[in-house]
N, C-alpha and C positions, 0 to 999 in steps of 0.2 A: 550104409556103411559096406556093403557089399560089392554095390557097383561103384562106389571111390573107389573101393581098394583094387577094383581090376581095372579104372580107369588108370590108377599110379603105375600099374604092376605094367601096362600097356605103353608108358610114356618111353621107353627106350626104345621102343621099337619103331615107333610112328613120329618122330621128329624131322622133318624134311623142310628145306628151306623154301621159302615163297620168292618170286622173281617179278610177278604181273601187277598191275595198278589196280584189278579187284581180287578181293579174299577169293582164296581157291579151297574149295572143298576139294581135299587130296585124296579123294575114293574112298572107297571101304576100306578101312585098317584091319578090322576083324567082323566077323559075322558068324553067329552060329544059332542055331533055332536050340529053344530052351527045354530041355528034355521033360522040365516038373512042369513045364506048361504048354502044353498042346496050342498052335498055331503062332505063338511068338517067337520072336527072336531077339538077339540082342546085334546091334549095328554100332562099330565106333568111328568116326569121323573127324581129322584135324582139318579144322579151317583157319587159313591165315590169311591176316590183316597185314598188308602193305601201310606203311604212315598214311594216317588220313583214310583207309580204305574203309567200306562199310557194305553190307548187303542191305539189298531192297526189302523192305518188310515180306513179310510172310507167313505160312502156315505150315505143321507139321503134319504127318499122317494123324488122322482124329483118333486113331489108337496110341500114337506114340507117346511114351512118357519120356523125356530128354532130361539128364543130369550132362552138364556143363564145369567144365573144367579149368580154367584160365592158365595155358603151359607158360605163356610169356607176355609180357606188356602189358597194357590195361585195355581191356572190352567194355562198352557202354552198351547197357541192354536195357530196354523195356518190352514188359509181355504185357498184353492186354490192356486195360486203364491203370496197369500199377505205374509207380514213379519209375522212371529213368535212374538206373546207377551204375555206376563204375565199380568192375570188379579188377581188382589186383592178381598179378602174379600168385598163383595157389589159392586165390578163392573159387568157390565154384556156384552154382544155382541151378535152377531146376525148373521145365516147362509142364504143366500139368498138358494132358493129352487135351485137343482142339484149340488150344492154346493160338491168340494171334501174336508175333515175333514183330513188333512194330517198329524197334530200332535194336541194330545189331551191327556194331562198328568197332573200330580203334578208335581208342580215347584219346591218343596223341598222334600229331601231324608231323611228329619225325621220327617215331621208333615203330619197328612193325610189333604186330601182337599174333598171338597162335592161343587156339581153343582146341580142347579134345569137347567132342560131344558124343555120347551115350545115349542110343535109341533101346529101349525098350517097346517092340511094335509087332503088330500083326503081320505076318510071313505075307507078303508079295503084295503091300503098299508101298507108293513112291515114299520116301522119307520126305521131301521138301517139297511145296507148291508156294512160286513167289505170287503175290497181288498182282491184279492185272492193272496195267499202269493207266 
């Protein structure tokens, strides 16, 4: 609940429109070392998907716990061997450390979608590594 409350509190500061064909991580919106967990930090990123946009399959830092909140539109997601699911505006999901994010895409061919991703991660690790093609 603490991460969800933080994510919702950050919404007003992170809404930036997309204009490209590919989803765009809008860069780090917020990051801070966690004073009560040495070596860990919290990082927030907004990912914007144009209609029909998607992110190639990927993994996040092995230490990363990720909380995702759909800001607008619909996001289709499949993590590891779990089923693909569509998350609507206002819904959320999470990824365990070391998870393989097989599908991450806009579920609509006509409307954009936007997602806030909140990472709890070891300091110094890259947030995302795309699968080799």
